[in-house]
Structures are given as C-alpha cells and as structure tokens.
Wavefront OBJ file of the C-alpha trace (Angstrom):
o trace
v 27.237 -3.752 38.954
v 26.416 -5.426 35.625
v 23.203 -3.383 35.326
v 25.194 -0.188 35.879
v 27.658 -1.156 33.130
v 24.787 -1.929 30.729
v 23.243 1.471 31.424
v 26.557 3.235 30.774
v 27.114 1.356 27.506
v 23.529 2.073 26.415
v 23.864 5.775 27.279
v 27.153 6.035 25.334
v 25.662 4.262 22.269
v 22.607 6.528 22.361
v 24.859 9.616 22.444
v 26.918 8.336 19.485
v 23.747 7.461 17.557
v 22.290 10.937 18.094
v 25.452 12.502 16.648
v 24.971 10.472 13.430
v 21.335 11.484 12.859
v 20.535 14.606 10.835
v 17.143 15.187 12.482
v 15.664 13.385 15.494
v 12.111 13.763 16.785
v 11.078 13.979 20.428
v 10.552 10.802 22.406
v 12.504 8.577 19.997
v 14.722 5.798 21.385
v 17.849 4.833 19.469
v 18.703 1.472 21.024
v 20.147 0.035 17.793
v 23.012 1.250 15.605
v 23.131 4.299 13.338
v 25.914 3.967 10.742
v 26.328 7.049 8.563
v 29.205 6.066 6.272
v 29.313 9.312 4.257
v 29.374 12.866 5.579
v 26.712 14.076 3.121
v 24.235 11.287 3.931
v 21.009 12.233 5.708
v 19.211 10.190 8.350
v 15.972 11.775 9.575
v 13.926 10.064 12.279
v 10.568 11.338 13.487
v 9.039 11.476 16.961
v 8.167 8.535 19.221
v 10.069 5.930 17.181
v 11.836 2.868 18.565
v 14.986 1.954 16.637
v 16.330 -1.392 17.835
v 17.900 -2.435 14.519
v 20.544 -0.837 12.313
v 20.280 2.056 9.853
v 23.121 2.344 7.327
v 23.549 5.323 4.983
v 26.171 4.281 2.447
v 26.840 7.346 0.221
v 26.690 11.138 0.284
v 23.479 10.844 -1.763
v 21.838 8.453 0.729
v 18.657 9.691 2.398
v 16.762 7.767 5.079
v 13.484 9.323 6.233
v 11.481 7.688 9.019
v 8.271 9.471 10.017
v 6.659 9.459 13.483
v 5.881 6.268 15.441
v 8.027 3.837 13.453
v 9.372 0.597 14.931
v 12.581 -0.904 13.514
v 12.881 -4.219 15.337
v 16.048 -5.802 16.677
v 18.348 -7.351 14.102
v 16.618 -5.502 11.249
v 18.717 -3.461 8.811
v 17.825 -0.539 6.596
v 20.722 -0.370 4.117
v 20.369 2.823 2.085
v 22.476 3.802 -0.912
v 19.864 6.086 -2.486
v 16.551 6.610 -0.657
v 14.441 4.758 1.910
v 11.244 6.427 3.135
v 9.132 4.969 5.931
v 5.862 6.756 6.654
v 3.996 7.087 9.978
v 2.841 4.184 12.142
v 4.909 1.508 10.368
v 5.992 -1.652 12.194
v 9.125 -3.375 10.903
v 9.560 -6.553 12.906
v 12.853 -8.237 13.841
v 15.555 -9.542 11.477
v 14.215 -7.774 8.368
v 16.395 -6.455 5.549
v 15.449 -3.361 3.556
v 17.996 -2.653 0.813
v 17.590 -0.100 -1.976
v 20.654 -1.290 -3.936
v 22.283 -4.492 -5.127
v 25.518 -3.325 -3.380
v 27.661 -4.959 -6.083
v 27.589 -5.073 -9.872
v 25.943 -7.996 -11.604
v 29.030 -8.230 -13.826
v 31.943 -10.173 -12.283
v 34.499 -8.017 -14.119
v 33.151 -4.929 -12.341
v 33.044 -6.421 -8.842
v 36.371 -8.277 -8.899
v 38.042 -5.677 -6.620
v 35.151 -5.174 -4.168
v 36.630 -7.395 -1.444
v 40.093 -5.817 -1.702
v 38.510 -2.376 -1.441
v 36.738 -3.361 1.793
v 39.836 -5.002 3.266
v 42.008 -1.966 2.483
v 39.475 0.369 4.091
v 38.794 2.245 0.844
v 35.353 3.529 -0.155
v 33.185 1.187 -2.200
v 32.667 2.179 -5.859
v 28.894 2.516 -6.263
v 29.037 3.644 -9.915
v 28.193 0.163 -11.287
v 25.529 -0.675 -8.722
v 21.813 -0.741 -9.518
v 19.680 1.142 -7.002
v 16.102 2.413 -6.724
v 14.152 4.105 -3.899
v 12.030 2.191 -1.399
v 8.839 3.561 0.188
v 6.899 1.925 3.014
v 3.565 3.710 3.337
v 1.594 4.632 6.431
v 0.386 1.859 8.703
v 2.201 -0.996 6.946
v 3.510 -3.974 8.916
v 6.609 -5.855 7.760
v 6.726 -9.361 9.278
v 9.850 -10.857 10.848
v 12.711 -11.995 8.594
v 11.243 -10.332 5.506
v 13.353 -8.800 2.759
v 12.315 -5.658 0.848
v 14.346 -5.109 -2.334
v 15.159 -1.982 -4.347
v 12.426 -0.038 -6.106
v 9.553 -1.424 -4.025
v 6.627 0.531 -2.580
v 4.638 -1.113 0.218
v 1.108 0.361 0.145
v -0.663 1.970 3.096
v -1.914 -0.531 5.661
v -0.365 -3.512 3.837
v 1.046 -6.548 5.643
v 4.144 -8.407 4.493
v 4.004 -11.939 5.883
v 6.894 -13.337 7.895
v 9.866 -14.479 5.802
v 8.667 -12.913 2.548
v 10.922 -11.597 -0.205
v 9.291 -8.532 -1.744
v 10.490 -7.821 -5.286
v 7.600 -5.664 -6.581
v 5.083 -3.146 -5.272
v 2.509 -4.256 -2.691
v -1.030 -2.830 -2.999
v -2.502 -0.880 -0.074
v -4.465 -2.915 2.496
v -3.318 -6.279 1.193
v -1.445 -9.220 2.699
v 1.497 -10.616 0.737
v 3.688 -13.613 1.457
v 6.211 -15.987 -0.051
v 9.322 -15.847 -2.200
v 8.726 -13.896 -4.315
v 5.905 -12.326 -2.336
v 2.417 -12.527 -3.888
v -0.926 -11.090 -2.804
v -2.694 -13.541 -0.495
v -5.766 -11.450 0.293
v -7.119 -7.954 0.692
v -7.738 -6.322 4.056
v -11.247 -4.947 4.435
v -12.477 -2.608 7.152
v -11.815 -3.520 10.785
v -14.674 -5.394 12.502
v -17.207 -3.059 14.065
v -16.186 -0.004 12.032
l 1 2 3 4 5 6 7 8 9 10 11 12 13 14 15 16 17 18 19 20 21 22 23 24 25 26 27 28 29 30 31 32 33 34 35 36 37 38 39 40 41 42 43 44 45 46 47 48 49 50 51 52 53 54 55 56 57 58 59 60 61 62 63 64 65 66 67 68 69 70 71 72 73 74 75 76 77 78 79 80 81 82 83 84 85 86 87 88 89 90 91 92 93 94 95 96 97 98 99 100 101 102 103 104 105 106 107 108 109 110 111 112 113 114 115 116 117 118 119 120 121 122 123 124 125 126 127 128 129 130 131 132 133 134 135 136 137 138 139 140 141 142 143 144 145 146 147 148 149 150 151 152 153 154 155 156 157 158 159 160 161 162 163 164 165 166 167 168 169 170 171 172 173 174 175 176 177 178 179 180 181 182 183 184 185 186 187 188 189 190 191 192 193
C-alpha cells in the first residue's frame, strides 16, 4: 500500500514538473522539483537527464538551459535569476548550490523590506540585486556540497572538489577545491589513451 502511494505521489509530481518546463528532452526523469516563479521564465532540459534536485527560475528574464545527459543530484538547487547554462555530460552531485544572483542588495537600506515582501506574498524586487550568468561546460563534475556563485564559468572536463566555494572561473580539465576554490592540479589525458 505504501509503495502504491509513493508511486502516485511521484507520478503527480512528475506531471506538475513537466507543466513547468518549457522544453523537455526524451528519456529525462524529473524526480526533483521544478519551480518556475515567473510566467516568462524559461526552463529547458535536454534528453536523458536525471533531475533529483530543485530548479528555480525567479524572474521573467530567467533562463535555465540544461543540455543532454545532465545529473542534478538530490538536495542540489539551481537558483536562476538571469541565466544558468549546463552543457552535456555534466554531473552535479548532491546538496550543491548554483546561484547566479546575490538575491538581496548589499545595502541594508535597499533590503529592509525583503522579509515583509516574502511574508505578504508579493514579488521580490530584483532591481537592486547583482546577478551574472553561470556556465558549466561539457563533462564537468561538481562535487557534493559545492557552491557555484554568480558570473562563474566552469571549464570543460573540470572537477570541483567536494565542499568548494567557486567565486571565479575554473580552467578546463583542472581540479579546484577549497573556500575560495583554487586550482589544485590539471587533468591530463586518461590512462591508456
């Protein structure tokens, strides 16, 4: 009986998620949560992806583009106010945060009403919020509990070590780690190739 209830809940969530996605590729599983908070926002997900985390599109101008064969692990969040692009064959492990905006102004005078706005159910004022696009290039791997901040590009084939905070671009085929993340080493060719 419990298994039947789980299947029904999962099927209902998947149907709701599909209605919130602008474009969905074949063979993709939407086990997580799709939260399109603005009617004009776009969420495009390629083929053969597994979405176990949450994708949030905050504004009409928000655009999330996930290419084919992308994993968004459980508990991970893509929070998009402007633009987040994830290329093919990218693995985003569990409990990661990818945020292309600060979400609030740095100036206390400009964020003083943010809580009241949320509590009253009004739309957040994004006009004083810094934001910049994020790009995660083909074949990158984002380790568990990592944070990718606004304006960052993760190069093709790069690895972000578990628990890293990425504040600047990561070169292709390199391993970064720490807070703030720094290059630890380069990744050469695979053995035997």
